[in-house]
C-alpha positions in Angstrom: -21.6 1.7 -31.4 -22.6 4.8 -29.5 -20.9 4.8 -26.0 -23.4 4.8 -23.2 -22.9 8.1 -21.7 -24.1 9.5 -25.5 -27.5 7.4 -25.9 -29.6 9.8 -24.9 -32.6 7.9 -25.4 -32.1 4.7 -23.4 -32.2 4.6 -19.7 -31.1 2.0 -17.4 -31.8 -0.1 -14.2 -30.7 3.0 -11.5 -31.4 5.8 -13.4 -33.1 8.6 -11.4 -36.1 10.6 -12.8 -36.0 13.8 -11.3 -38.7 15.5 -13.8 -41.3 14.9 -16.3 -42.9 11.3 -17.6 -42.8 9.0 -19.9 -43.0 5.6 -21.6 -40.0 3.3 -22.0 -39.7 -0.1 -23.9 -38.0 -2.6 -22.7 -34.9 -3.7 -24.8 -33.2 -6.2 -22.4 -33.6 -7.9 -18.9 -31.4 -10.2 -16.7 -27.8 -10.9 -18.6 -29.3 -8.7 -21.4 -28.9 -5.2 -19.5 -25.8 -3.3 -19.3 -25.6 -5.2 -16.0 -25.8 -8.3 -16.9 -23.2 -7.4 -19.7 -20.6 -6.3 -17.1 -21.7 -10.1 -14.8 -20.8 -12.0 -18.0 -17.4 -10.1 -18.2 -16.3 -10.6 -14.7 -17.5 -14.4 -15.0 -15.3 -14.8 -18.3 -12.5 -13.0 -16.3 -9.9 -15.4 -15.3 -7.9 -14.9 -11.7 -4.5 -14.6 -12.7 -1.7 -16.5 -10.6 1.1 -14.7 -9.6 4.5 -14.5 -11.0 6.0 -15.3 -7.1 4.1 -18.5 -6.9 4.5 -19.5 -10.5 8.6 -19.1 -9.8 8.0 -20.5 -6.3 6.3 -23.9 -7.5 8.7 -24.2 -10.3 11.8 -23.9 -7.9 9.9 -26.4 -5.4 10.0 -28.9 -8.3 13.1 -28.2 -9.3 14.5 -28.9 -5.8 12.6 -31.9 -5.1 13.6 -33.7 -8.1 17.0 -32.7 -7.3 16.5 -33.9 -3.8 15.2 -37.0 -4.6 17.5 -38.0 -7.4 20.9 -37.0 -5.0 19.0 -39.0 -1.8 18.3 -42.1 -3.8 21.8 -42.4 -5.9 23.6 -41.7 -2.6 22.0 -44.7 -0.8 22.1 -46.6 -4.0 25.9 -46.3 -4.2 26.5 -46.8 -0.3 24.1 -49.9 -0.3 26.1 -51.5 -3.3 29.3 -50.6 -1.4 28.6 -52.0 2.1 26.0 -54.4 1.5 22.3 -54.7 2.6 23.1 -54.7 5.9 24.4 -50.8 5.9 20.9 -50.1 4.5 19.3 -48.8 7.5 22.5 -46.5 8.3 22.8 -45.6 4.1 18.9 -44.6 4.8 20.2 -42.1 7.4 22.6 -40.9 5.3 20.5 -40.1 2.5 18.1 -38.5 5.0 20.7 -36.1 6.3 21.1 -35.6 2.5 17.6 -34.5 2.1 17.4 -32.8 5.1 20.4 -30.3 4.0 19.1 -29.9 0.4 15.5 -28.7 1.3 15.2 -25.6 2.7 13.0 -26.0 5.3 12.4 -22.5 6.8 11.6 -21.1 3.4 7.6 -21.1 3.6 7.7 -19.7 7.1 10.2 -16.7 6.0 8.1 -16.0 3.0 5.0 -15.7 4.7 6.1 -13.4 7.7 8.2 -11.6 4.8 4.7 -11.0 3.2 3.1 -10.5 6.4 4.9 -7.6 7.2 5.1 -6.2 4.0 1.3 -6.5 4.1 1.5 -4.5 7.4 3.5 -1.7 6.1 1.1 -1.4 2.8 -1.6 -1.2 5.5 0.2 2.0 7.0 0.3 3.3 3.6 -2.8 3.2 2.9 -2.9 0.3 0.6 -4.8 -3.0 2.4 -4.1 -6.2 0.5 -6.4 -9.0 0.2 -4.0 -11.9 -0.4 -0.1 -11.9 1.0 1.0 -12.8 -2.4 -0.1 -9.8 -4.0 1.9 -7.6 -2.0 5.0 -8.9 -3.7 3.4 -9.1 -7.0 3.3 -5.6 -6.8 7.0 -5.2 -7.6 6.5 -7.5 -10.5 4.4 -4.6 -12.2 5.4 -3.4 -15.3 2.3 -1.5 -16.4 -0.7 0.6 -14.5 -3.8 0.9 -16.5 -5.3 4.2 -13.8 -8.5 5.5 -13.7 -8.8 9.5 -14.0 -11.3 10.5 -11.3 -10.8 10.2 -8.0 -7.4 8.8 -8.5 -5.2 10.5 -10.7 -7.6 13.4 -9.7 -9.4 14.7 -6.7 -12.8 14.0 -7.7 -13.8 17.6 -6.6 -14.6 20.3 -9.5 -12.2 23.4 -8.3 -12.7 26.6 -9.8 -9.0 27.4 -11.2 -9.8 30.2 -13.8 -12.5 33.4 -13.1 -12.7 35.7 -16.4 -14.5 39.3 -16.4 -13.9 41.4 -19.2 -10.6 42.2 -19.9 -9.0 39.9 -16.7 -8.3 36.4 -16.2 -7.8 35.6 -12.3 -6.4 32.2 -11.1 -7.8 30.3 -8.2 -5.2 28.8 -5.9 -6.4 25.4 -3.6 -7.8 22.5 -4.6 -11.1 20.5 -4.3 -13.7 21.6 -1.4 -11.0 23.0 1.0 -11.3 26.6 1.6 -7.7 26.8 1.9 -7.2 29.1 -1.6 -6.9 32.9 -2.9 -8.1 34.2 -6.0 -5.1 35.6 -7.7 -4.1 38.4 -10.6 -0.6 38.2 -11.9 0.4 36.1 -9.3 -1.0 38.7 -6.3 -3.8 38.4 -3.8 -7.1 40.1 -5.4 -8.9 42.7 -3.2 -12.6 42.6 -4.1 -12.8 46.4 -2.9 -11.0 47.0 -6.1 -12.0 44.3 -8.3 -15.9 45.3 -8.4 -16.8 43.3 -11.4 -15.0 39.8 -10.0 -17.3 40.5 -6.9 -20.4 41.0 -8.6 -19.7 37.4 -10.9 -18.8 35.7 -7.5 -22.1 37.0 -6.1 -24.1 36.0 -9.1 -22.9 32.8 -9.4 -23.1 31.6 -5.4 -26.4 32.8 -5.1 -27.2 30.8 -8.4 -26.7 27.6 -6.5 -28.3 24.7 -4.6 -25.6 24.0 -2.2 -26.2 23.3 1.5 -23.7 24.2 4.0 -23.9 22.7 7.5 -21.0 20.5 8.2 -19.9 19.6 5.0 -20.9 21.1 1.3 -23.8 19.1 0.0 -24.7 19.7 -3.6 -23.9 19.1 -7.0 -20.2 19.2 -7.7 -20.3 22.0 -10.3 -21.9 24.4 -8.0 -20.1 23.3 -5.2 -16.7 24.5 -6.8 -18.7 28.1 -7.4 -19.9 28.0 -3.6 -16.2 27.4 -2.5 -14.5 29.8 -5.2 -16.9 32.7 -3.4 -16.2 31.7 0.4 -12.1 31.6 -0.6 -12.9 35.4 -1.4 -14.7 35.6 1.6 -18.2 35.5 -0.2 -20.0 33.2 1.7 -23.4 31.6 0.6 -25.4 31.7 4.0 -24.6 35.1 4.1 -25.7 36.3 0.9 -28.9 34.4 0.9 -29.9 36.2 4.2 -29.7 39.7 2.4 -30.6 38.6 -1.0 -33.7 36.4 -0.5 -34.4 33.7 -3.2 -38.2 34.4 -4.7 -38.2 32.0 -7.7 -35.9 29.2 -9.5 -35.8 27.9 -13.0 -34.1 24.6 -12.6 -31.6 23.1 -14.8 -32.2 20.5 -17.6 -29.8 18.9 -20.2 -32.5 20.4 -22.6 -32.2 24.0 -21.3 -28.1 23.6 -20.1 -29.0 26.3 -17.8 -30.4 27.7 -14.4 -31.8 30.4 -13.3 -32.7 32.2 -9.6 -34.4 35.4 -8.9 -33.2 37.3 -5.6 -33.9 40.6 -4.3 -31.4 42.9 -4.4 -31.3 46.3 -3.2 -35.2 45.7 -3.0 -35.3 44.8 -6.6 -36.0 41.7 -8.0 -32.7 40.1 -10.4 -32.4 37.3 -12.6 -29.1 35.5 -12.1 -28.4 32.9 -14.7 -25.1 30.4 -15.4 -25.0 27.8 -17.9 -23.3 26.8 -21.1 -21.6 30.0 -22.4 -22.9 29.7 -26.2 -26.4 29.4 -24.6 -26.1 31.9 -21.8 -24.3 34.2 -24.2 -27.3 34.0 -27.0 -29.3 35.2 -24.5 -27.4 38.6 -23.3 -27.7 42.0 -25.2 -24.7 43.8 -22.6 -21.8 43.0 -21.0 -20.7 44.1 -17.6 -17.5 45.9 -17.4 -15.4 48.1 -14.8 -16.7 51.2 -15.9 -20.6 50.2 -16.8 -22.2 47.9 -19.1 -21.2 48.0 -23.2 -24.1 46.8 -25.5 -22.5 42.8 -26.7 -20.9 43.2 -30.4 -20.4 40.2 -32.2 -16.6 40.9 -32.1 -16.7 40.7 -27.8 -19.2 37.5 -28.0 -16.3 36.1 -30.5 -13.5 36.7 -28.1 -15.6 35.8 -25.3 -16.2 32.2 -27.5 -12.4 32.1 -27.9 -11.6 32.4 -24.5 -14.0 29.5 -23.4 -12.6 27.1 -26.3 -9.1 27.4 -24.9 -10.2 26.9 -21.7 -12.1 23.7 -22.8 -9.0 22.3 -24.9 -7.0 22.8 -21.7 -9.7 20.6 -20.1 -11.8 23.1 -18.2 -15.5 22.9 -17.9 -16.7 26.3 -18.3 -19.5 27.9 -17.2 -21.2 31.7 -17.9 -23.2 33.7 -15.4 -25.5 36.6 -16.5 -28.1 39.1 -14.9 -31.1 40.7 -15.9 -32.4 43.7 -13.6 -36.4 42.7 -13.5 -37.8 45.7 -11.8 -39.5 46.8 -14.7 -42.0 43.8 -14.4 -42.8 45.1 -10.4 -42.9 42.0 -8.2 -45.4 39.9 -9.7 -42.0 37.7 -10.9 -44.3 34.6 -10.9 -46.5 35.4 -13.6 -43.5 35.8 -15.8 -42.5 33.2 -18.3 -39.0 31.6 -18.6 -38.4 33.2 -21.6 -38.9 36.4 -20.3 -36.9 35.9 -17.3 -33.9 34.7 -18.9 -33.6 37.0 -22.1 -31.7 40.6 -22.3 -29.2 39.1 -20.0 -26.3 41.1 -19.1 -22.8 38.9 -19.1 -20.8 39.1 -16.1 -17.9 36.7 -16.4 -16.9 32.8 -16.5 -15.8 30.4 -14.4 -13.4 27.7 -15.8 -13.5 24.7 -13.2 -11.5 21.3 -13.6 -11.4 18.1 -11.7 -7.6 19.0 -10.8 -4.8 16.2 -10.5 -4.0 15.6 -7.0 -0.7 17.4 -6.1 1.4 14.3 -5.3 0.6 12.7 -8.8 3.0 14.9 -10.6 5.8 13.3 -9.1 4.3 9.6 -8.6 4.2 9.2 -12.1 7.4 10.9 -12.3 8.9 8.3 -10.1 7.0 5.5 -12.1 8.5 6.3 -15.5 11.9 6.6 -13.8 11.2 2.9 -12.4 10.3 2.3 -16.0 6.6 1.5 -15.5 3.6 2.6 -18.2 1.3 4.5 -16.7 -1.9 4.0 -19.1 -5.0 6.6 -17.8 -8.3 5.2 -18.8 -11.2 7.2 -18.3 -14.6 7.4 -19.5 -14.2 11.1 -20.1 -13.8 12.9 -23.5 -10.4 13.0 -24.8 -9.8 17.0 -24.6 -10.6 16.6 -20.5 -8.5 13.2 -20.8 -5.4 14.6 -22.5 -5.3 18.1 -20.6 -5.0 16.1 -17.7 -2.3 14.1 -18.5 -0.2 16.7 -20.1 -0.6 18.3 -16.3 0.8 15.3 -14.4 3.6 14.6 -17.3 2.1 11.4 -18.4 1.5 12.8 -21.9 3.6 15.0 -24.6 2.3 15.9 -27.6 2.5 12.9 -30.5 2.1 10.3 -28.2 -0.4 8.3 -28.8 -4.0 8.9 -27.5 -7.4 6.8 -28.2 -11.0 6.3 -27.6 -13.3 3.6 -27.1 -14.6 3.8 -30.6 -10.9 3.8 -32.1 -10.5 0.2 -29.8 -13.7 -1.2 -31.1 -11.9 -0.9 -34.6 -8.7 -2.7 -33.9 -8.2 -6.6 -33.8 -6.8 -8.6 -30.5 -3.2 -8.6 -33.1 -3.4 -4.9 -33.9 -4.5 -3.7 -29.9 -1.7 -5.9 -28.7 1.2 -4.1 -31.4 0.0 -0.7 -29.8 -1.2 -1.3 -26.2 1.9 -0.4 -24.5 2.5 2.6 -26.3 -0.9 4.1 -25.5 -0.9 6.9 -23.2 -4.5 7.6 -22.7 -7.9 6.1 -23.6 -10.9 7.6 -24.0 -14.4 7.4 -23.4 -13.5 3.5 -22.5 -16.1 1.3 -21.9 -15.8 -1.8 -19.7 -15.1 -4.2 -22.3 -12.4 -1.7 -23.8 -10.4 -2.0 -20.3 -10.6 -5.6 -20.2 -9.3 -5.9 -24.2 -6.2 -3.8 -22.9 -5.6 -5.6 -19.8 -5.8 -8.7 -22.2 -3.6 -7.3 -25.0 -0.8 -6.0 -22.3 -0.7 -9.9 -21.1 -0.1 -11.5 -24.1 2.7 -9.0 -24.4 4.2 -10.5 -21.2 3.8 -6.9 -18.9 2.6 -7.6 -15.6 0.0 -5.5 -15.1 -2.4 -3.4 -12.3 -5.6 -2.2 -13.0 -7.8 0.2 -10.7 -11.3 1.1 -11.0 -14.1 2.1 -8.2 -17.3 1.1 -10.0 -19.3 -2.4 -11.1 -18.5 -1.5 -15.0 -14.7 -2.0 -13.7 -14.8 -5.6 -11.8 -14.0 -7.5 -15.3 -10.5 -6.1 -15.7 -9.8 -5.7 -11.9 -10.2 -9.6 -12.1 -8.5 -10.2 -15.2 -5.4 -8.0 -14.4 -2.4 -9.2 -12.0 -3.1 -6.7 -9.9 -6.8 -5.2 -9.4 -6.6 -2.1 -7.4 -10.3 -1.0 -6.2 -10.6 2.3 -4.1 -11.6 2.3 -0.7 -13.6 5.3 -0.3 -15.7 5.5 -3.5 -15.6 2.6 -4.3 -18.6 -0.5 -5.2 -18.4 -3.8 -2.9 -18.8 -5.4 -6.4 -15.1 -3.7 -7.6 -13.6 -4.2 -4.2 -14.6 -8.2 -4.1 -12.9 -8.8 -7.5 -9.8 -6.2 -6.5 -6.7 -8.0 -4.8 -5.7 -4.2 -3.5 -7.8 -1.9 -1.6 -6.6 1.9 -1.8 -7.6 3.4 1.6 -7.5 6.9 0.2 -8.1 6.4 -3.7 -4.5 7.9 -4.6 -3.0 6.9 -7.5 0.3 7.9 -5.7 0.0 5.3 -3.1 -0.4 2.8 -5.8 3.5 3.9 -6.8 4.3 3.5 -3.1 3.0 0.3 -2.8 5.0 -1.0 -5.9 8.3 0.4 -4.1 7.3 -1.6 -1.5 6.4 -4.5 -3.5 10.2 -4.3 -5.2 11.8 -4.4 -1.8 9.7 -7.8 -0.9 11.2 -9.1 -3.8 14.4 -8.1 -2.8 14.1 -10.0 0.8 12.6 -12.9 -0.7 15.5 -13.2 -3.6 18.0 -13.1 -0.4 16.0 -16.2 1.4 16.9 -18.0 -1.6 20.6 -16.7 -2.2 21.1 -17.3 1.7 18.9 -20.6 2.1 20.1 -22.3 -1.3 23.5 -21.3 -1.2 23.9 -22.9 2.3 22.1 -26.3 1.9 24.1 -26.7 -1.4 27.0 -26.7 0.9 25.4 -29.1 3.4 24.5 -31.5 0.9 28.0 -31.4 -0.7 29.3 -31.7 3.0 27.5 -34.7 3.4 27.8 -36.4 -0.2 31.5 -35.7 -0.4 32.2 -36.9 2.8 30.9 -40.1 2.5 32.6 -40.7 -1.0 35.8 -39.5 0.2 36.3 -40.1 4.0 33.2 -43.3 4.3 32.3 -41.5 7.2 29.1 -38.4 7.1 30.6 -35.5 8.5 27.3 -33.8 9.8 24.7 -36.2 11.5 21.3 -35.4 10.5 20.5 -33.9 14.1 23.3 -31.5 13.2 22.1 -30.5 9.6 18.1 -30.5 11.2 20.0 -27.8 14.0 21.9 -26.1 11.2 18.8 -25.4 8.9 15.6 -24.6 11.9 17.8 -23.0 14.3 21.8 -21.6 12.5 19.5 -20.6 9.4 16.0 -20.0 10.3 16.3 -16.8 13.0 19.0 -14.5 11.0 16.8 -15.3 7.9 13.5 -14.6 8.8 15.3 -11.4 10.8 16.0 -10.4 6.9 12.4 -9.4 6.7 12.7 -6.6 9.0 15.7 -5.1 6.8 15.9 -1.6 5.4 16.0 -1.0 1.6 19.4 -0.9 0.8 18.6 0.4 -2.6 17.2 2.8 -5.2 14.5 0.0 -6.2 12.5 2.9 -8.3 15.8 4.1 -10.2 16.0 0.5 -11.9 13.1 -1.0 -14.5 11.0 -3.7 -13.5 12.7 -7.1 -13.6 11.9 -9.2 -16.8 8.5 -11.6 -16.0 10.9 -14.7 -17.4 13.7 -13.7 -15.0 14.4 -17.0 -12.3 14.3 -16.1 -8.6 17.8 -16.6 -8.3 18.8 -14.6 -11.6 21.9 -12.2 -10.8 22.9 -15.0 -7.9 24.4 -17.7 -9.6 28.3 -17.0 -9.0 27.2 -15.7 -5.6 26.0 -19.4 -4.8 28.7 -21.1 -6.8 31.7 -19.5 -4.3 29.5 -19.8 -1.4 28.9 -23.3 -2.0 32.3 -24.1 -2.7 33.8 -22.3 0.1 31.5 -23.6 2.6 32.0 -27.2 1.1 35.9 -27.1 1.3 36.8 -25.5 4.5 35.0 -28.5 6.6 36.3 -30.9 4.3 39.7 -29.9 3.9 39.7 -29.6 8.0 38.3 -33.4 8.1 41.1 -34.0 6.1 43.8 -32.5 7.9 42.7 -33.3 11.2 41.8 -37.2 10.8 44.6 -37.8 7.9 47.1 -35.3 8.8 46.9 -34.7 12.2 46.0 -38.5 13.2 43.5 -37.5 15.4 41.0 -40.5 15.8 38.2 -38.2 17.9 35.6 -38.1 15.3 33.1 -36.3 17.6 35.7 -33.4 18.1 36.6 -33.1 14.5 32.6 -33.4 13.6 32.4 -30.4 16.1 35.1 -28.3 14.5 33.3 -28.6 11.3 30.1 -28.0 12.6 31.0 -24.9 14.2 32.6 -24.1 10.8 29.4 -24.3 9.0 27.6 -22.3 11.7 29.9 -19.8 11.9 30.1 -19.3 8.2 26.8 -19.1 7.5 25.9 -16.7 10.3 28.7 -14.3 8.5 27.9 -14.6 5.4 23.9 -13.5 5.8 25.2 -10.3 6.3 26.0 -10.0 2.6 22.7 -11.1 1.6 21.3 -8.2 2.7 21.6 -6.1 -0.7 22.7 -7.4 -4.4 25.1 -4.3 -4.3 26.5 -3.3 -1.2 28.7 -5.9 1.3 28.6 -5.7 4.9 31.9 -3.2 4.3 29.2 -0.7 3.3 26.4 -1.5 5.3 27.4 -2.5 8.5 26.0 -4.2 11.3 23.0 -2.0 11.9 19.9 -1.0 10.3 18.3 -4.3 11.3 18.8 -5.2 15.5 16.5 -8.1 14.8 19.1 -9.8 12.7 21.9 -8.8 14.7 19.9 -10.3 18.0 19.1 -13.4 15.8 22.5 -14.3 14.8 24.1 -13.4 18.5 21.4 -15.8 19.8 22.0 -18.4 17.1 25.6 -18.1 17.8 25.0 -19.0 21.7 22.8 -21.4 21.1 25.2 -23.7 19.0 27.7 -23.3 21.6 25.4 -24.5 24.1 25.0 -27.7 22.2 28.7 -28.1 21.6 29.7 -27.4 25.3 27.3 -28.7 27.7 28.2 -32.4 28.0 24.8 -33.9 28.1 23.4 -32.3 25.4 26.7 -32.5 23.0 26.6 -36.0 24.0 23.2 -36.2 22.4 24.1 -34.6 19.2 27.6 -36.9 19.0 30.0 -33.7 19.5 33.0 -33.5 21.8 33.7 -30.2 22.2 36.9 -28.1 20.3 40.2 -27.1 22.5 41.1 -23.5 22.3 43.5 -24.3 19.5 41.0 -25.6 17.3 39.2 -22.6 16.8 41.9 -21.1 14.9 40.4 -23.7 12.2 37.1 -23.0 12.8 37.7 -19.2 13.0 39.9 -19.4 9.5 36.7 -20.9 7.3 34.0 -19.8 9.4 34.3 -16.4 8.7 35.0 -16.4 5.3 31.9 -15.3 4.5 32.1 -11.9 5.1 34.3 -12.1 1.9 31.9 -13.3 -0.5 30.9 -9.4 -1.4 28.0 -9.1 -3.9 29.7 -5.9 -5.1 31.5 -8.7 -6.9 29.9 -12.3 -7.0 26.1 -11.3 -7.7 26.5 -10.9 -11.4 22.8 -11.6 -13.9 23.9 -14.8 -15.8 21.5 -16.1 -18.1 22.2 -19.8 -16.9 19.5 -19.4 -13.8 16.6 -18.5 -15.8 15.6 -21.5 -16.0 15.0 -21.4 -11.9 
């Protein structure tokens, strides 16, 4: 039951021995080791089928069944009416119906859209391994995020410095030297703050940080050296003036480190470590007015400050010193206890792995978008709580659990609280995996971040596994669907925003292609039933689907987003791909069908025109022009062409113009027109063509895009 970080009597494969010696009993090999346990979890985790893939499969299956049923039904009706002699003609009409019904361009358009989205994501430091992952991001309802390196910078930073009677703030983040030491929001002058200067000098000297092109060393020591550099106290300069003659290294048992340096010709012991350990060895405290005796009252006050900092998530180190000149220069003969006793306390460093500056806004944006963010970390609960408060993720009273709490819950109990959890601390791989499974059982679309081998099971199990590109292991990258090139939580939120835009475009394609294709099906079916004549021949239908519909629909992939996609909640995972489009599709289909049918009836029955190829050309141009006009109202579910205009996507404008010109060529160039069985319309005929063809501009989404449950099945 003891978490791995607290198992102090066990070593694992990969454990580095830095000092001492000992014997160990092997208690597990192969699959019985911690690595083996993780491997079993990865093997047991099931790769999730993306929501879009499921919806498209259902959509395609239903379209196929409808198409086959309609084609067989129409062919049977025609053969029954005209006899077997007309079987070839009937088959051709049935084929044209099938061609009209199937949105041939959808797979190509979908692939292009996802590829464009993947390119945009890569520019935003999110590399997707599979194209469908670009859209799945837009479906995410829960983000289970690591803390260290993703929500935080991954670099320890000194943010608080305490000396007797004063608490200083330190600006800046990570190991960047841009920052200042402030007191009451004003930059300090070290000449006027001698005690602060002494603390920084002692702290910097008592480190083993190397600095060539970059800082190298223990993260805690790096934080102290960087804090000193922000005040102009450089380690290289100090070491040149204050030579080190002895070192007593840090150990987890001692919880302190000491160096002996020559300062003004005298040996001084400089110690840093856990505050309670250092204070127990101190007899005095340095103040601006000299050294005071360290009374119990002062000691308790310091410990109270330490506890307050710790409760805010800070790691606290104390620094003290001792003048060893009474022992002469024979320091090597002194015991560790002699060197590290009777110390004079100088002050405290409060350091933290701070949140990335952009994470607060990213968390705010995620909440606004209805996305639940859960921090899952191996750190202590106090540290996790402090960071979650700073980024606006957690409010007092909300649910925080530790891994040991998860162990006590059944799967059903965990499922009932999973979406209420804000922070899971001291988490192990199986805890993360159980959380993902519990959220999935609640029909949540889950994104999980991870960088270690132990994160691989949850990364594989999630709908979207997100690995870290900088600090992530190869195992985590292999199990993930997306890799963050900057290891930044804000990048995930940005990727979700782009993913939502992708889904909007896919809905626009489906809405456009389906409404137009259903209209074409009805034109063929009703034309044959009412006039015993196919109004549009198979070649014309194929032209409309591939030339008229294809390029403009594909150009929609380059459309900017006209919606504030992050101001609306995530879509219902059970929602169909045509949700909200039923009325729009219905009106589009009725107008697209009725216009050409009425025109055919008017020309052939009222005007008595017997040139079927001319009437067919009029109907053909009506359909083409209508589809090229209605596509401008497909770009948004809430804004029509009258609000958006024709700008913002030059590729779409070019595709519409090109499709129209190519269509006019096959109508008005005699050899081509002859091949398509068309005769060119007269100038007067264009009144009928434009009257029907421009009606597409009037089907505005503000009126006709409404959420209707009838399309949930689609």
